C-alpha positions as CSV (number, residue, x, y, z in Angstrom):
1,M,0.0,0.0,0.0
2,N,1.6,3.3,-1.2
3,R,1.5,6.6,0.6
4,T,-1.3,8.0,-1.6
5,T,-3.5,5.1,-0.7
6,L,-2.9,5.5,3.0
7,W,-3.9,9.2,2.7
8,V,-7.1,8.3,0.9
9,F,-7.9,5.6,3.5
10,G,-7.3,8.0,6.4
11,L,-9.5,10.7,4.9
12,A,-12.3,8.2,4.4
13,I,-12.2,7.1,8.0
14,F,-12.0,10.8,9.2
15,A,-15.1,11.6,7.0
16,A,-17.0,8.6,8.3
17,L,-16.3,9.7,11.9
18,G,-17.3,13.2,11.1
19,V,-20.6,12.1,9.5
20,G,-21.3,9.9,12.5
21,A,-20.7,12.6,15.0
22,W,-22.8,15.0,13.0
23,L,-25.7,12.6,12.9
24,W,-25.4,11.9,16.7
25,L,-25.4,15.6,17.4
26,A,-28.2,16.3,15.1
27,D,-30.3,13.6,16.7
28,R,-29.4,14.9,20.2
29,D,-30.3,18.5,19.3
30,A,-33.5,17.5,17.4
31,G,-35.4,17.9,20.6
32,P,-38.1,15.7,22.1
33,P,-41.1,14.5,20.0
34,A,-44.2,16.6,19.7
35,G,-46.2,16.8,22.9
36,F,-43.2,16.2,25.1
37,A,-40.7,18.4,26.9
38,R,-37.1,17.7,27.8
39,A,-34.8,19.1,30.5
40,N,-31.8,18.3,32.5
41,G,-31.8,17.6,36.2
42,R,-30.2,15.8,39.1
43,T,-31.8,13.1,41.3
44,E,-32.5,14.2,44.9
45,A,-34.2,12.7,48.0
46,T,-35.9,14.1,51.0
47,R,-33.4,14.6,53.8
48,V,-34.2,14.1,57.4
49,D,-32.0,15.3,60.2
50,V,-32.1,13.5,63.6
51,A,-31.4,16.1,66.2
52,L,-31.4,16.5,70.0
53,K,-34.5,17.7,71.8
54,F,-32.4,18.4,74.9
55,G,-28.8,19.4,75.1
56,G,-26.3,16.8,76.3
57,R,-23.3,14.7,75.8
58,I,-23.4,12.0,73.0
59,A,-23.1,8.6,74.6
60,E,-22.9,6.5,71.4
61,V,-23.8,6.8,67.7
62,L,-24.9,3.5,66.2
63,A,-25.6,4.6,62.6
64,E,-22.8,4.3,60.1
65,E,-22.6,6.4,57.0
66,G,-24.0,4.6,54.0
67,A,-26.0,2.1,56.1
68,F,-29.7,1.7,55.6
69,V,-31.8,2.0,58.8
70,E,-35.4,1.1,59.3
71,A,-38.0,3.5,60.8
72,G,-37.7,3.4,64.6
73,A,-34.2,2.0,64.6
74,V,-31.9,3.5,67.3
75,V,-29.2,5.7,65.7
76,A,-27.7,7.4,68.8
77,R,-28.0,7.8,72.6
78,I,-27.5,10.8,74.8
79,E,-26.2,10.6,78.4
80,A,-29.1,10.9,80.9
81,T,-27.6,10.1,84.3
82,E,-29.1,13.2,86.0
83,M,-32.5,12.6,84.5
84,E,-32.5,9.0,85.5
85,A,-31.8,10.1,89.1
86,M,-34.7,12.6,88.9
87,L,-36.9,9.8,87.6
88,R,-36.0,7.6,90.6
89,A,-36.8,10.5,93.0
90,A,-40.2,11.0,91.3
91,E,-41.0,7.3,91.6
92,A,-40.1,7.4,95.3
93,A,-42.4,10.4,95.7
94,T,-45.2,8.4,94.1
95,R,-44.7,5.6,96.6
96,Q,-44.6,8.0,99.5
97,A,-47.9,9.6,98.3
98,R,-49.5,6.2,98.1
99,E,-48.4,5.4,101.7
100,E,-49.9,8.7,102.8
101,L,-53.1,7.8,101.0
102,A,-53.2,4.5,102.9
103,Q,-52.7,6.3,106.2
104,A,-55.4,8.8,105.3
105,D,-57.8,5.9,104.6
106,A,-57.0,4.3,108.0
107,L,-57.5,7.7,109.7
108,I,-60.8,8.1,108.0
109,A,-61.9,4.7,109.3
110,Q,-60.9,5.8,112.8
111,R,-62.7,9.1,112.6
112,E,-65.8,7.5,111.2
113,G,-65.8,5.1,114.3
114,E,-65.3,8.1,116.6
115,L,-68.3,9.9,114.9
116,T,-70.5,6.8,115.3
117,L,-69.6,6.6,119.0
118,A,-70.2,10.3,119.5
119,R,-73.7,10.1,117.9
120,A,-74.5,7.1,120.0
121,E,-73.5,8.9,123.2
122,L,-75.5,11.9,122.1
123,G,-78.6,9.7,121.6
124,R,-78.2,8.1,125.0
125,A,-77.7,11.6,126.6
126,Q,-80.9,12.8,125.0
127,T,-82.8,9.7,126.2
128,L,-81.5,10.2,129.8
129,L,-82.4,13.9,129.7
130,D,-85.9,13.1,128.5
131,R,-86.3,10.7,131.4
132,G,-84.8,13.1,133.9
133,Y,-81.6,11.2,134.6
134,A,-79.2,13.6,132.9
135,T,-78.6,17.4,132.7
136,A,-78.8,19.7,129.8
137,E,-75.1,20.3,130.3
138,A,-74.3,16.7,129.7
139,L,-76.3,16.8,126.5
140,D,-74.4,19.8,125.3
141,L,-71.1,18.1,125.9
142,R,-72.2,15.1,123.8
143,R,-73.3,17.5,121.0
144,M,-69.9,19.1,121.1
145,D,-68.2,15.6,120.9
146,E,-70.3,14.9,117.8
147,T,-69.4,18.2,116.2
148,T,-65.7,17.6,116.9
149,A,-65.9,14.0,115.4
150,V,-67.5,15.4,112.2
151,A,-64.8,18.0,111.9
152,T,-62.0,15.5,112.4
153,L,-63.6,13.2,109.9
154,N,-63.8,16.0,107.3
155,S,-60.1,16.8,108.0
156,A,-59.2,13.2,107.4
157,K,-61.1,13.2,104.1
158,A,-59.3,16.4,103.1
159,A,-55.9,14.7,103.9
160,R,-57.0,11.8,101.7
161,A,-57.8,14.1,98.8
162,S,-54.4,15.8,99.2
163,A,-52.7,12.4,99.1
164,E,-54.6,11.5,95.9
165,A,-53.5,14.8,94.3
166,A,-49.9,14.2,95.4
167,I,-50.1,10.7,93.7
168,E,-51.4,12.3,90.5
169,A,-48.7,14.9,90.5
170,A,-46.0,12.4,91.2
171,Q,-47.3,10.1,88.4
172,A,-47.4,13.0,86.0
173,R,-43.8,13.9,87.0
174,V,-42.8,10.2,86.3
175,A,-44.5,10.2,83.0
176,A,-42.8,13.5,81.9
177,L,-39.4,12.2,82.9
178,E,-40.0,8.9,81.1
179,A,-40.9,10.8,78.0
180,D,-37.8,13.0,78.3
181,L,-35.6,9.9,78.8
182,A,-37.2,8.4,75.7
183,D,-36.1,11.5,73.8
184,H,-32.5,10.8,74.9
185,V,-32.6,7.7,72.7
186,L,-32.6,9.0,69.1
187,T,-34.4,6.9,66.5
188,A,-34.9,7.2,62.8
189,P,-38.2,8.9,62.1
190,R,-38.5,7.0,58.8
191,A,-36.5,4.4,56.8
192,G,-33.6,5.8,54.9
193,R,-29.9,5.7,54.2
194,V,-27.4,7.4,56.5
195,Q,-25.9,10.3,54.6
196,Y,-23.7,11.8,57.3
197,R,-22.7,11.3,60.9
198,L,-22.7,14.8,62.2
199,A,-21.5,14.1,65.8
200,E,-19.4,11.5,67.6
201,P,-19.5,10.0,71.1
202,G,-18.3,12.4,73.7
203,E,-19.4,15.6,71.9
204,V,-21.6,18.0,73.8
205,L,-24.5,19.5,71.7
206,Q,-27.1,22.1,72.4
207,A,-30.8,21.4,72.0
208,G,-31.4,21.1,68.3
209,G,-27.9,19.8,67.5
210,R,-27.9,17.4,64.6
211,V,-26.4,13.9,65.1
212,V,-27.3,12.0,61.9
213,S,-28.6,13.0,58.5
214,L,-30.8,10.5,56.6
215,L,-32.0,10.3,53.0
216,D,-35.5,9.0,52.5
217,L,-35.1,6.7,49.5
218,S,-38.8,6.2,49.2
219,D,-39.1,9.9,48.1
220,V,-36.6,10.4,45.3
221,Y,-37.2,13.0,42.6
222,M,-35.6,15.2,40.0
223,D,-36.2,18.9,39.8
224,V,-36.2,20.3,36.2
225,Y,-37.0,23.7,34.8
226,L,-39.4,24.2,31.9
227,P,-40.4,27.3,30.0
228,T,-43.8,28.9,30.2
229,A,-45.3,27.3,27.1
230,E,-44.5,23.8,28.4
231,A,-45.0,24.3,32.2
232,G,-48.3,26.0,31.7
233,R,-49.8,22.9,30.0
234,L,-48.5,20.4,32.6
235,A,-51.0,18.7,35.0
236,L,-50.1,17.1,38.3
237,G,-49.6,13.4,37.7
238,A,-48.4,13.8,34.1
239,E,-46.0,11.0,33.1
240,A,-42.3,11.5,32.7
241,R,-39.2,9.4,31.9
242,L,-35.8,9.8,33.4
243,T,-32.5,8.7,31.9
244,L,-29.4,9.0,34.1
245,D,-25.9,9.6,32.8
246,A,-24.6,6.8,35.0
247,A,-27.0,4.3,33.4
248,P,-28.2,5.6,30.0
249,E,-29.5,2.1,29.0
250,F,-32.3,2.3,31.5
251,I,-35.5,4.4,31.3
252,I,-37.0,5.2,34.7
253,P,-40.7,6.1,35.1
254,A,-41.7,9.3,37.0
255,E,-44.6,11.7,37.3
256,V,-45.1,15.4,37.9
257,S,-45.8,16.0,41.6
258,F,-45.2,19.7,41.8
259,V,-45.2,22.8,39.5
260,A,-43.9,26.0,40.9
261,A,-46.3,28.9,41.2
262,Q,-43.6,31.5,40.4
263,A,-41.0,31.5,37.7
264,Q,-37.3,31.3,38.3
265,F,-34.3,33.2,36.9
266,T,-36.4,36.1,35.6
267,P,-37.3,39.7,36.8
268,K,-40.3,40.0,39.1
269,Y,-42.4,41.8,36.6
270,V,-42.3,40.8,32.9
271,E,-44.2,43.0,30.4
272,T,-43.4,41.8,26.9
273,E,-44.5,38.5,25.3
274,S,-40.9,37.6,24.3
275,E,-39.8,38.0,27.9
276,R,-42.6,35.9,29.2
277,E,-41.5,33.1,26.9
278,K,-38.2,33.0,28.8
279,L,-39.8,32.3,32.1
280,M,-38.7,29.0,33.6
281,F,-40.8,27.1,36.2
282,R,-39.5,24.5,38.5
283,V,-41.1,21.1,38.0
284,R,-40.6,18.1,40.3
285,L,-40.7,14.7,38.8
286,K,-41.1,12.0,41.4
287,I,-40.1,8.3,41.0
288,P,-42.9,5.9,42.1
289,P,-42.3,4.5,45.6
290,V,-42.9,1.0,44.3
291,V,-40.0,1.3,41.9
292,L,-37.8,2.8,44.6
293,A,-38.6,-0.1,47.0
294,R,-37.7,-2.7,44.4
295,Y,-34.3,-1.1,43.7
296,R,-33.6,0.3,47.2
297,E,-30.1,-1.1,47.4
298,V,-28.9,0.7,44.3
299,V,-30.9,3.9,44.5
300,K,-28.5,6.9,44.7
301,T,-29.0,10.7,44.7
302,G,-27.0,13.4,43.0
303,L,-26.9,11.7,39.7
304,P,-27.3,14.0,36.7
305,G,-29.6,13.0,33.8
306,V,-32.2,14.0,31.3
307,A,-36.0,14.1,31.9
308,V,-38.7,13.9,29.2
309,V,-42.1,15.0,30.3
310,R,-45.4,14.3,28.5
311,V,-47.0,17.8,28.1
312,E,-49.9,16.7,26.0
313,P,-52.0,13.9,27.6
314,D,-52.8,12.3,24.2
315,A,-49.2,12.1,23.1
316,V,-47.9,8.6,22.6
317,W,-44.6,7.6,24.1
318,P,-42.1,6.7,21.5
319,E,-40.5,3.2,21.6
320,A,-37.1,4.7,22.5
321,L,-38.7,6.1,25.8
322,A,-40.4,3.0,26.9
323,V,-39.8,2.1,30.5
324,K,-36.8,-0.1,30.8
325,L,-35.5,-1.2,34.2
326,P,-32.9,-3.8,35.3
């Protein structure tokens, strides 16, 4: 093969590559089919921060970054030695109040017996006076004894009511301390993957200090921006397809769950029609939870990709955008 032939062969290969690149770019820039809109975005997930309700020292952090935790799983514990002592004191106060209630019941029984005796003595004194065997002074003394017995019985009943109130107060104190102790054990409010450990054992945090950050992988979405002409025709629940740069061979289903009420990246007031056409609205495309649950172990956030949204309800999805999952 002479030098001229090599040159011709090289030019032919170069031309073929150029034509292929041109066709690829032309197809890429051709835009979505009629009735559809296309935009770029990045997958995101709802983030949940597990934080302290009360300030304190971190005793242990059980969650590891990247691990998946179920809802209700313990992710960290806060030292609660002082609160545990307060709980024991409140429990002791409850027991003491119950003992005082028992004593009040015994005293009431005693006072009721004294009142019964005083009334019997008063009746006998009245009978003796009627028969002329007793004086009016003796009857007055028996009446005073009855009055005293009634007063002491009422006092015993008041002491019993006070003991019951003390029991209720002590029980309420115990319940409050138990609730506060429960808040010293931090649990995952929902299932998700641990994104960050924001604190380590031994650190002292104020109330509201974050310990663990979770990603709810049952709520993964992509936010895209569409112009007025396309966003204005969108309906909540409209179908969409996502293609991620990391896995372009798969087509992921999604649906419109949110359309912003205000435009982005534009002046507050837009007067001309040409300017209004430049308005961009944020649209959220949510991946169905059923799909996310099936591929929970491989779901990731922060992945860039392309979204195609069906703007016209009657538009037919092309074969190239049919849902395709692993």
